[in-house]
DOVEXRO-159553 format. One record per residue: residue number from 1; x, y, z of N, C-alpha, C, O, CB in turn. Coordinates in Angstrom, 3 decimals, always signed. Glycine has a CB too. Layout:
N
  nr     n.c1     n.c2     n.c3    ca.c1    ca.c2    ca.c3     c.c1     c.c2     c.c3     o.c1     o.c2     o.c3    cb.c1    cb.c2    cb.c3
 NUM        X        Y        Z        X        Y        Z        X        Y        Z        X        Y        Z        X        Y        Z
...
This chain:
150
  nr     n.c1     n.c2     n.c3    ca.c1    ca.c2    ca.c3     c.c1     c.c2     c.c3     o.c1     o.c2     o.c3    cb.c1    cb.c2    cb.c3
   1   +0.972   -1.340   +0.072   +0.032   -0.016   -0.050   +0.783   +1.322   +0.045   +1.568   +1.554   +0.965   -1.076   +0.014   +1.141
   2   +0.529   +2.132   -0.874   +1.391   +3.456   -1.100   +0.937   +4.280   +0.075   -0.060   +3.991   +0.736   +1.112   +4.293   -2.627
   3   +1.731   +5.347   +0.312   +1.475   +6.300   +1.220   +0.318   +6.918   +0.960   -0.455   +7.039   +1.911   +2.428   +7.159   +1.326
   4   -0.082   +7.447   -0.348   -1.051   +8.042   -0.783   -2.448   +7.203   -0.482   -3.457   +7.796   -0.098   -0.737   +8.308   -2.152
   5   -2.420   +5.962   -0.661   -3.589   +5.105   -0.585   -3.757   +4.755   +1.095   -4.832   +4.332   +1.521   -3.339   +3.672   -1.604
   6   -2.838   +4.929   +1.798   -2.734   +4.856   +3.222   -3.668   +6.156   +3.794   -4.447   +6.084   +4.744   -1.065   +4.921   +3.681
   7   -3.388   +7.383   +2.960   -3.880   +8.658   +3.365   -5.382   +8.671   +3.038   -6.236   +9.107   +3.810   -3.101   +9.824   +2.659
   8   -5.635   +8.135   +1.777   -7.027   +7.858   +1.279   -7.902   +7.095   +2.236   -9.058   +7.472   +2.424   -6.970   +7.082   +0.000
   9   -7.451   +6.131   +2.799   -7.944   +5.187   +3.753   -8.238   +6.005   +4.987   -9.414   +6.022   +5.351   -6.932   +4.018   +4.024
  10   -7.404   +6.643   +5.643   -7.607   +7.313   +6.712   -8.543   +8.540   +6.548   -9.255   +8.924   +7.476   -6.389   +7.634   +7.187
  11   -8.516   +9.111   +5.389   -9.556  +10.103   +5.043  -10.990   +9.549   +4.947  -11.948  +10.205   +5.357   -9.204  +10.736   +3.733
  12  -11.110   +8.398   +4.430  -12.476   +7.553   +4.370  -12.940   +7.387   +5.768  -14.031   +7.794   +6.167  -12.307   +6.035   +3.678
  13  -11.988   +6.716   +6.554  -12.477   +6.297   +7.958  -12.620   +7.736   +8.752  -13.402   +7.699   +9.702  -11.305   +5.171   +8.771
  14  -12.053   +8.846   +8.526  -12.267   +9.915   +9.367  -13.768  +10.303   +8.768  -14.616  +10.565   +9.621  -11.014  +11.122   +9.283
  15  -14.132  +10.359   +7.495  -15.403  +10.847   +6.980  -16.511   +9.992   +7.756  -17.397  +10.521   +8.428  -15.490  +10.679   +5.320
  16  -16.362   +8.618   +7.588  -17.541   +7.746   +8.357  -17.590   +8.309   +9.648  -18.641   +8.837  +10.009  -17.276   +6.082   +8.507
  17  -16.479   +8.272  +10.503  -16.548   +8.590  +11.971  -17.159  +10.029  +12.307  -17.936  +10.263  +13.233  -15.088   +8.501  +12.569
  18  -16.700  +10.876  +11.453  -16.981  +12.223  +11.564  -18.288  +12.629  +11.177  -18.943  +13.256  +12.010  -16.105  +12.915  +10.877
  19  -18.783  +12.389  +10.075  -19.710  +12.541   +9.473  -21.117  +11.665  +10.004  -22.239  +12.165   +9.922  -19.216  +12.321   +8.248
  20  -20.881  +10.356  +10.529  -21.756   +9.740  +11.088  -22.149  +10.236  +12.500  -23.232  +10.006  +13.037  -21.371   +8.529  +11.037
  21  -21.178  +10.912  +13.006  -21.434  +11.451  +14.268  -22.328  +12.839  +14.277  -23.189  +13.193  +15.082  -20.077  +11.663  +14.907
  22  -21.846  +13.467  +13.158  -22.722  +14.704  +12.684  -24.203  +14.465  +12.371  -25.125  +15.239  +12.625  -22.128  +15.286  +11.395
  23  -24.273  +13.372  +11.829  -25.937  +12.993  +11.538  -26.429  +12.558  +12.797  -27.618  +12.805  +12.994  -26.264  +11.709  +10.379
  24  -25.854  +12.016  +13.631  -26.503  +11.498  +14.766  -26.769  +12.769  +15.676  -27.902  +12.750  +16.157  -25.614  +10.347  +15.480
  25  -26.067  +13.779  +16.003  -26.210  +14.658  +16.841  -27.573  +15.381  +16.952  -28.163  +15.664  +17.994  -25.258  +15.422  +16.620
  26  -27.996  +15.650  +15.556  -29.486  +16.485  +15.705  -30.633  +15.242  +16.170  -31.707  +15.428  +16.741  -30.046  +17.327  +13.903
  27  -30.216  +14.332  +15.864  -31.326  +12.985  +16.605  -31.357  +13.038  +18.149  -32.377  +13.039  +18.838  -30.706  +11.206  +16.249
  28  -30.189  +13.078  +18.547  -29.959  +13.096  +19.945  -30.809  +14.390  +20.509  -31.605  +14.260  +21.438  -28.322  +13.174  +20.251
  29  -30.603  +15.449  +19.963  -30.792  +16.737  +20.663  -32.394  +16.901  +20.527  -33.055  +17.434  +21.418  -29.865  +18.047  +19.949
  30  -32.957  +16.398  +19.342  -34.557  +16.410  +19.338  -35.284  +15.580  +20.157  -36.426  +15.866  +20.515  -35.077  +16.101  +18.112
  31  -34.598  +14.371  +20.546  -35.385  +13.296  +21.215  -35.797  +13.566  +22.706  -36.550  +12.815  +23.327  -34.568  +12.016  +21.171
  32  -35.270  +14.637  +23.194  -35.730  +15.069  +24.604  -37.222  +15.424  +24.634  -37.849  +16.182  +23.893  -34.899  +16.341  +25.107
  33  -37.661  +14.642  +25.743  -39.287  +15.037  +25.965  -39.399  +15.601  +27.511  -40.491  +15.987  +27.926  -40.433  +13.506  +25.764
  34  -38.180  +15.634  +28.378  -38.318  +16.153  +29.593  -36.954  +16.961  +29.634  -35.996  +16.886  +28.865  -38.573  +15.043  +30.739
  35  -37.140  +17.740  +30.728  -35.743  +18.572  +31.108  -34.649  +17.539  +31.646  -33.473  +17.903  +31.646  -36.030  +19.799  +32.405
  36  -34.954  +16.398  +32.055  -33.885  +15.521  +32.529  -33.177  +14.716  +31.195  -31.980  +14.486  +31.019  -34.565  +14.432  +33.660
  37  -34.277  +14.386  +30.362  -33.709  +13.981  +29.100  -32.916  +14.918  +28.303  -31.966  +14.447  +27.678  -34.691  +13.565  +28.316
  38  -33.200  +16.392  +28.216  -32.549  +17.233  +27.577  -31.268  +17.523  +28.139  -30.370  +17.839  +27.359  -33.255  +18.244  +27.430
  39  -31.008  +17.460  +29.513  -29.814  +17.409  +30.176  -28.709  +16.175  +29.532  -27.570  +16.336  +29.093  -30.230  +17.173  +31.727
  40  -29.402  +15.092  +29.647  -28.845  +13.876  +29.257  -28.538  +13.908  +27.757  -27.555  +13.325  +27.300  -29.765  +12.750  +29.619
  41  -29.444  +14.638  +26.956  -29.166  +14.706  +25.328  -27.963  +15.744  +25.208  -27.141  +15.677  +24.294  -30.638  +15.304  +24.346
  42  -27.932  +16.681  +26.178  -26.679  +17.833  +25.792  -25.383  +17.073  +26.177  -24.384  +17.183  +25.466  -26.754  +19.472  +26.790
  43  -25.388  +16.280  +27.326  -24.320  +15.609  +27.808  -23.636  +14.461  +26.672  -22.461  +14.308  +26.337  -24.851  +14.949  +29.143
  44  -24.811  +13.780  +26.267  -24.512  +12.815  +24.992  -24.038  +13.455  +23.869  -22.942  +13.111  +23.427  -25.705  +12.077  +24.497
  45  -24.734  +14.414  +23.276  -24.195  +15.141  +22.336  -22.600  +15.782  +22.656  -21.823  +15.702  +21.704  -25.239  +16.181  +22.103
  46  -22.240  +16.208  +23.523  -20.959  +16.805  +23.614  -19.948  +15.359  +23.544  -18.771  +15.454  +23.195  -20.831  +17.819  +25.134
  47  -20.443  +14.301  +23.845  -19.469  +13.063  +23.766  -19.508  +12.884  +22.325  -18.418  +12.850  +21.755  -19.925  +11.638  +24.629
  48  -20.547  +12.765  +21.645  -20.674  +12.376  +20.150  -19.975  +13.463  +19.406  -19.471  +13.058  +18.358  -22.238  +12.232  +19.626
  49  -19.819  +14.626  +19.636  -19.198  +15.916  +19.159  -17.536  +15.646  +18.986  -16.841  +16.117  +18.086  -19.538  +17.194  +20.329
  50  -17.237  +15.067  +19.706  -15.708  +14.519  +19.921  -15.442  +13.832  +18.615  -14.502  +14.093  +17.865  -15.485  +13.381  +21.276
  51  -16.256  +13.038  +18.445  -15.985  +12.066  +16.937  -16.301  +12.912  +15.757  -15.821  +12.634  +14.658  -17.072  +10.591  +16.764
  52  -17.072  +13.914  +15.929  -17.170  +14.955  +14.783  -16.091  +15.828  +14.440  -15.640  +16.002  +13.309  -18.183  +15.814  +15.021
  53  -15.677  +16.412  +15.603  -14.393  +17.199  +15.670  -13.121  +16.639  +15.211  -12.376  +17.248  +14.444  -14.163  +17.557  +16.958
  54  -12.892  +15.557  +15.651  -11.724  +14.798  +15.346  -11.892  +14.286  +14.127  -10.871  +14.229  +13.442  -11.419  +13.784  +16.255
  55  -12.925  +13.883  +13.640  -13.074  +13.403  +12.197  -12.955  +14.650  +11.231  -12.393  +14.448  +10.155  -14.542  +12.641  +11.975
  56  -13.347  +15.701  +11.459  -13.332  +16.995  +10.824  -12.020  +17.442  +10.535  -11.779  +17.879   +9.409  -13.981  +17.970  +11.604
  57  -11.128  +17.390  +11.419   -9.718  +17.737  +11.458   -8.987  +16.863  +10.655   -8.197  +17.241   +9.790   -9.171  +17.731  +12.781
  58   -9.285  +15.461  +10.981   -8.481  +14.627  +10.151   -8.832  +14.536   +8.824   -7.954  +14.183   +8.037   -8.435  +13.411  +10.609
  59  -10.136  +14.827   +8.339  -10.577  +15.095   +6.908   -9.687  +16.265   +6.408   -8.928  +16.052   +5.462  -12.207  +15.486   +6.805
  60   -9.735  +17.441   +6.968   -9.124  +18.553   +6.424   -7.526  +18.244   +6.249   -7.013  +18.567   +5.177   -9.430  +19.797   +7.354
  61   -6.742  +17.649   +7.231   -5.636  +17.322   +7.394   -5.171  +16.399   +6.003   -4.334  +16.807   +5.198   -5.611  +16.696   +8.745
  62   -5.777  +15.276   +5.905   -5.642  +14.328   +5.022   -6.151  +14.825   +3.675   -5.704  +14.374   +2.620   -6.291  +13.154   +5.491
  63   -6.984  +15.653   +3.725   -7.456  +16.202   +2.301   -6.158  +17.020   +1.601   -5.716  +16.830   +0.467   -8.882  +17.342   +2.511
  64   -5.672  +17.991   +2.614   -4.614  +18.686   +2.245   -3.361  +17.795   +1.696   -2.820  +18.060   +0.623   -4.276  +19.494   +3.389
  65   -2.928  +16.652   +2.581   -1.785  +15.915   +2.330   -2.131  +15.316   +0.989   -1.328  +15.430   +0.063   -1.438  +14.877   +3.461
  66   -3.112  +14.775   +0.853   -3.490  +14.156   -0.736   -3.124  +15.158   -1.646   -2.342  +14.824   -2.537   -5.158  +13.803   -1.057
  67   -3.531  +16.333   -1.610   -3.125  +17.474   -2.499   -1.683  +17.695   -2.867   -1.123  +17.881   -3.948   -3.542  +18.662   -1.897
  68   -1.195  +17.601   -1.424   +0.294  +17.643   -1.574   +1.166  +16.700   -2.212   +2.247  +16.978   -2.732   +0.766  +17.699   -0.473
  69   +0.584  +15.466   -2.136   +1.330  +14.302   -2.535   +0.955  +14.372   -4.118   +1.844  +14.309   -4.967   +0.867  +12.828   -1.682
  70   -0.511  +14.516   -4.478   -0.966  +14.648   -5.684   -1.339  +15.984   -6.319   -2.524  +16.185   -6.582   -1.914  +13.906   -5.700
  71   -0.334  +17.002   -6.611   -0.471  +18.482   -6.896   -1.736  +18.491   -8.042   -2.486  +19.465   -8.100   +1.122  +19.200   -7.530
  72   -1.877  +17.514   -8.796   -2.722  +17.882   -9.818   -4.211  +18.159   -9.410   -5.006  +18.770  -10.124   -2.649  +16.854  -10.803
  73   -4.510  +17.600   -8.092   -5.955  +17.623   -7.235   -5.981  +19.230   -7.210   -7.127  +19.605   -7.455   -5.959  +16.759   -5.409
  74   -5.286  +20.080   -7.041   -5.360  +21.550   -6.887   -5.820  +22.271   -8.331   -6.065  +23.473   -8.436   -3.850  +22.099   -6.381
  75   -5.886  +21.302   -9.415   -6.366  +22.056  -10.817   -7.742  +21.135  -10.841   -8.404  +21.270  -11.870   -5.132  +21.864  -12.462
  76   -8.173  +20.377  -10.022   -9.614  +19.770  -10.199  -10.795  +20.649   -9.489  -10.697  +21.028   -8.322   -9.632  +18.233   -9.526
  77  -11.662  +20.867  -10.127  -12.588  +21.728   -9.846  -13.306  +20.942   -8.448  -13.517  +21.575   -7.414  -13.554  +22.006  -11.226
  78  -13.614  +19.591   -8.581  -14.220  +18.798   -7.556  -13.561  +19.147   -6.344  -14.257  +19.407   -5.363  -14.153  +17.337   -7.811
  79  -12.232  +19.192   -6.263  -11.452  +18.971   -5.211  -11.307  +20.456   -4.498  -11.324  +20.605   -3.276  -10.085  +18.278   -5.692
  80  -11.173  +21.443   -5.373  -11.290  +22.791   -4.983  -12.721  +23.023   -4.202  -12.812  +23.412   -3.037  -11.143  +23.704   -6.291
  81  -13.751  +22.725   -5.023  -14.977  +22.938   -4.585  -15.416  +22.425   -2.921  -15.987  +23.013   -2.003  -15.773  +22.259   -5.657
  82  -14.883  +21.152   -3.056  -14.782  +20.209   -1.665  -14.005  +20.982   -0.585  -14.430  +20.946   +0.569  -13.925  +18.688   -1.931
  83  -13.191  +21.492   -0.803  -12.362  +22.301   +0.252  -13.126  +23.444   +0.715  -13.271  +23.734   +1.903  -10.993  +22.835   -0.311
  84  -13.737  +24.250   -0.532  -14.327  +25.591   -0.187  -15.829  +25.155   +0.494  -16.476  +25.953   +1.172  -14.470  +26.656   -1.683
  85  -16.191  +24.043   +0.265  -17.485  +23.867   +0.991  -17.323  +23.499   +2.476  -17.938  +23.989   +3.424  -18.310  +22.777   +0.306
  86  -16.292  +22.458   +2.501  -15.881  +22.093   +3.993  -15.489  +23.312   +4.956  -15.940  +23.406   +6.098  -14.595  +21.117   +3.945
  87  -14.681  +24.157   +4.436  -14.350  +25.439   +4.914  -15.525  +26.328   +5.208  -15.644  +26.881   +6.301  -13.499  +26.070   +3.977
  88  -16.324  +26.454   +4.309  -17.421  +27.226   +4.236  -18.368  +26.875   +5.556  -18.813  +27.771   +6.274  -18.111  +26.971   +2.830
  89  -18.633  +25.406   +5.801  -19.584  +24.967   +6.787  -18.968  +25.095   +8.041  -19.726  +25.039   +9.008  -20.063  +23.600   +6.583
  90  -17.667  +25.267   +8.270  -17.175  +25.484   +9.385  -17.575  +26.703  +10.213  -17.527  +26.628  +11.440  -15.990  +25.445   +9.171
  91  -17.956  +27.791   +9.619  -18.348  +28.926  +10.093  -19.854  +28.457  +11.065  -20.164  +28.934  +12.157  -18.529  +30.017   +8.734
  92  -20.458  +27.621  +10.446  -21.771  +27.213  +11.280  -21.312  +26.252  +12.193  -21.744  +26.368  +13.340  -23.016  +26.579  +10.415
  93  -20.411  +25.177  +11.917  -19.927  +24.202  +12.829  -19.404  +24.819  +14.154  -19.913  +24.553  +15.243  -18.855  +23.409  +12.160
  94  -18.273  +25.728  +13.975  -17.599  +26.250  +14.904  -18.069  +27.585  +15.682  -17.747  +27.893  +16.830  -16.476  +26.384  +14.343
  95  -18.854  +28.265  +14.853  -19.378  +29.617  +15.238  -20.671  +29.408  +15.773  -20.795  +29.332  +16.995  -19.446  +30.624  +14.086
  96  -21.608  +29.310  +15.059  -23.025  +29.457  +15.257  -23.749  +28.314  +16.158  -24.611  +28.632  +16.977  -23.648  +29.498  +13.878
  97  -23.367  +27.020  +15.969  -24.021  +25.928  +16.567  -23.557  +25.975  +18.029  -24.391  +26.021  +18.933  -23.697  +24.563  +15.839
  98  -22.152  +25.963  +18.291  -21.897  +25.949  +19.580  -22.255  +27.088  +20.410  -21.999  +26.852  +21.591  -20.697  +25.717  +19.697
  99  -22.749  +28.223  +20.216  -23.250  +29.326  +20.813  -24.777  +28.791  +21.221  -25.244  +28.798  +22.360  -23.158  +30.653  +19.794
 100  -25.346  +28.389  +20.176  -26.878  +28.125  +20.512  -26.653  +27.055  +21.501  -27.093  +27.330  +22.618  -27.927  +27.625  +19.178
 101  -26.030  +25.802  +21.369  -25.990  +24.681  +22.390  -25.630  +25.288  +23.609  -26.294  +24.975  +24.597  -25.006  +23.531  +22.062
 102  -24.613  +26.179  +23.747  -24.166  +26.671  +24.934  -25.422  +27.009  +25.753  -25.820  +26.520  +26.810  -23.233  +27.850  +24.717
 103  -25.999  +28.097  +24.883  -27.361  +28.618  +25.633  -28.251  +27.714  +25.843  -28.873  +27.809  +26.901  -28.114  +29.625  +24.956
 104  -28.516  +26.791  +25.090  -29.417  +25.686  +25.523  -29.045  +25.092  +26.838  -29.907  +24.975  +27.709  -29.431  +24.595  +24.506
 105  -27.672  +24.667  +27.061  -27.437  +24.120  +28.292  -27.538  +25.102  +29.302  -28.042  +24.647  +30.329  -26.223  +23.490  +28.342
 106  -27.215  +26.354  +29.360  -27.339  +27.228  +30.327  -28.929  +27.445  +30.609  -29.290  +27.596  +31.776  -26.572  +28.483  +29.930
 107  -29.811  +27.462  +29.630  -31.258  +27.550  +30.122  -31.644  +26.301  +30.591  -32.485  +26.519  +31.463  -32.254  +27.990  +29.074
 108  -31.455  +25.015  +30.458  -31.911  +23.801  +30.882  -31.173  +23.622  +32.497  -31.797  +23.012  +33.365  -31.471  +22.596  +29.678
 109  -29.925  +24.158  +32.759  -29.486  +23.872  +33.812  -30.127  +24.747  +34.984  -30.301  +24.373  +36.144  -28.157  +23.930  +33.659
 110  -30.454  +26.041  +34.414  -31.076  +26.934  +35.626  -32.632  +26.663  +35.768  -33.268  +27.127  +36.714  -30.853  +28.636  +35.329
 111  -33.261  +25.820  +34.689  -34.674  +25.564  +34.885  -35.078  +24.452  +35.941  -34.528  +23.352  +35.987  -35.227  +25.195  +33.570
 112  -35.913  +24.784  +36.631  -36.612  +23.958  +37.723  -37.857  +23.284  +37.032  -38.612  +23.826  +36.224  -37.097  +24.926  +39.041
 113  -37.917  +22.071  +37.481  -39.137  +21.382  +36.860  -38.556  +20.422  +35.768  -37.376  +20.358  +35.425  -40.235  +22.496  +36.184
 114  -39.644  +19.660  +35.267  -39.190  +18.708  +34.347  -39.823  +18.580  +32.835  -39.824  +17.680  +31.995  -39.360  +17.498  +35.027
 115  -40.358  +19.906  +32.891  -40.960  +20.238  +31.693  -39.768  +20.951  +30.678  -38.878  +21.485  +31.340  -42.248  +21.231  +32.042
 116  -39.607  +21.045  +29.324  -38.645  +21.590  +28.946  -39.076  +23.128  +28.121  -39.756  +23.291  +27.108  -37.942  +20.510  +28.179
 117  -38.455  +24.030  +28.912  -38.732  +25.431  +28.615  -38.565  +25.934  +27.223  -37.605  +25.718  +26.483  -37.930  +26.209  +29.416
 118  -39.757  +26.714  +26.940  -39.985  +27.122  +25.652  -38.645  +27.778  +25.093  -38.479  +27.597  +23.887  -41.199  +28.080  +25.629
 119  -37.782  +28.416  +25.668  -36.604  +29.137  +24.950  -35.576  +27.891  +24.816  -34.556  +28.178  +24.189  -35.914  +30.557  +25.901
 120  -35.634  +27.000  +25.134  -34.710  +25.709  +25.034  -35.272  +25.216  +23.651  -34.536  +25.031  +22.681  -34.893  +24.465  +26.412
 121  -36.741  +25.001  +23.631  -37.349  +24.494  +22.267  -36.987  +25.266  +21.318  -36.594  +24.751  +20.271  -38.784  +24.413  +22.172
 122  -37.035  +26.706  +21.459  -36.890  +27.645  +20.344  -35.598  +27.493  +19.874  -35.448  +27.308  +18.666  -37.149  +29.060  +20.686
 123  -34.478  +27.543  +20.730  -33.071  +27.411  +20.385  -32.892  +26.089  +19.481  -32.191  +26.070  +18.469  -32.171  +27.346  +21.749
 124  -33.695  +24.867  +20.027  -33.543  +23.689  +19.387  -33.994  +23.690  +18.004  -33.356  +23.161  +17.095  -34.160  +22.729  +20.081
 125  -35.244  +24.367  +17.842  -35.772  +24.518  +16.470  -34.902  +25.379  +15.584  -34.834  +25.031  +14.405  -37.153  +25.108  +16.512
 126  -34.221  +26.454  +15.968  -33.265  +27.254  +15.380  -31.997  +26.428  +14.941  -31.239  +26.953  +14.126  -32.921  +28.346  +16.335
 127  -31.748  +25.315  +15.371  -30.541  +24.476  +15.049  -31.118  +23.765  +13.550  -30.266  +23.424  +12.730  -30.144  +23.221  +16.458
 128  -32.245  +23.607  +13.309  -32.636  +22.685  +12.383  -32.199  +23.179  +11.139  -31.682  +22.356  +10.384  -34.030  +22.414  +12.406
 129  -32.305  +24.475  +10.724  -31.984  +24.815   +9.356  -30.272  +24.681   +9.147  -29.703  +24.477   +8.075  -32.579  +26.407   +9.056
 130  -29.740  +24.827  +10.266  -28.233  +24.723  +10.194  -27.805  +23.238   +9.951  -26.854  +23.013   +9.203  -27.560  +25.272  +11.562
 131  -28.461  +22.246  +10.546  -28.352  +20.715  +10.494  -28.759  +20.544   +9.072  -28.053  +19.783   +8.409  -29.333  +19.836  +11.607
 132  -29.677  +21.061   +8.539  -30.153  +20.728   +7.052  -28.866  +21.201   +6.192  -28.325  +20.387   +5.444  -31.697  +21.636   +6.554
 133  -28.441  +22.362   +6.291  -27.271  +22.856   +5.476  -26.099  +22.045   +5.873  -25.484  +21.630   +4.891  -26.970  +24.401   +5.689
 134  -25.715  +21.773   +6.755  -24.705  +20.748   +7.147  -24.618  +19.252   +6.388  -23.778  +18.779   +5.622  -24.974  +20.508   +8.607
 135  -25.711  +18.788   +6.879  -26.142  +17.611   +6.253  -26.034  +17.390   +4.702  -25.492  +16.409   +4.191  -27.428  +17.492   +6.605
 136  -26.683  +18.542   +3.944  -26.674  +18.532   +2.594  -25.329  +18.889   +2.182  -24.957  +18.258   +1.193  -27.680  +19.388   +2.041
 137  -24.486  +19.725   +2.656  -22.989  +19.854   +2.433  -22.402  +18.507   +2.527  -21.860  +18.016   +1.537  -22.289  +20.813   +3.474
 138  -22.475  +17.836   +3.712  -21.949  +16.574   +3.867  -22.225  +15.590   +2.388  -21.273  +15.125   +1.762  -22.677  +15.961   +5.259
 139  -23.367  +15.420   +2.059  -23.880  +14.660   +0.959  -23.254  +15.045   -0.437  -22.885  +14.277   -1.326  -25.375  +14.836   +0.928
 140  -23.228  +16.360   -0.414  -22.620  +17.047   -1.647  -21.082  +16.502   -1.779  -20.593  +15.965   -2.773  -22.661  +18.791   -1.468
 141  -20.459  +16.764   -0.564  -19.034  +16.461   -0.517  -18.774  +15.036   -0.886  -17.944  +14.710   -1.734  -18.469  +16.747   +0.846
 142  -19.571  +14.141   -0.166  -19.360  +12.482   -0.523  -19.821  +12.404   -1.966  -19.302  +11.443   -2.535  -20.369  +11.309   +0.511
 143  -20.694  +13.167   -2.792  -20.741  +13.023   -4.228  -19.609  +13.575   -4.966  -19.094  +12.999   -5.924  -21.904  +13.610   -4.726
 144  -19.247  +14.650   -4.524  -18.078  +15.333   -5.165  -16.797  +14.376   -5.151  -16.222  +14.100   -6.203  -17.755  +16.725   -4.374
 145  -16.391  +13.901   -3.957  -15.189  +12.992   -3.792  -15.380  +11.596   -4.407  -14.432  +10.923   -4.811  -14.863  +12.818   -2.287
 146  -16.825  +11.155   -4.460  -17.033   +9.580   -5.157  -16.934   +9.929   -6.692  -16.124   +9.340   -7.408  -18.755   +8.722   -4.771
 147  -17.752  +10.872   -7.162  -17.895  +10.807   -8.636  -16.986  +11.739   -9.208  -16.964  +11.690  -10.438  -19.289  +11.095   -9.122
 148  -16.274  +12.524   -8.713  -15.369  +13.618   -9.354  -15.917  +14.086  -10.492  -15.274  +14.052  -11.541  -14.009  +13.182   -9.699
 149  -17.150  +14.574  -10.432  -17.695  +15.167  -11.700  -17.040  +16.361  -12.644  -17.345  +16.518  -13.826  -18.915  +15.641  -11.304
 150  -16.334  +16.966  -12.105  -15.679  +17.852  -12.803  -14.138  +18.167  -12.403  -13.492  +18.998  -13.042  -16.474  +18.964  -12.739
């Protein structure tokens, strides 16, 4: 196995681990029916998020390493588009979503009772369009890297 093939293998494994975790996180977050379940969902989400973060970092590193090892990739539209999409969604992943999730955690920790407070529900609903964007971007990235259409 060549070094390049090994990097591709690591890249694919990171994609499965990182993207799989990313698809699971919204399911965990919206499944809570009580404040106790919401607290647990937030805790579980933070554990799942580790896989998404590590997978994303490895994807970025291995993606660039593949480009360094095979410089012709930097002339391929699918490769450049993949990097642009990946970096573009990081504003959502690293900027918008963590702030909303932190606010949700603060709301649920201060809340007395077992009902889910409306501000928590509102923030959780605000995450949906961002998750849709992220999941769509993930599918587009997979299609671009698999089919290399242009």
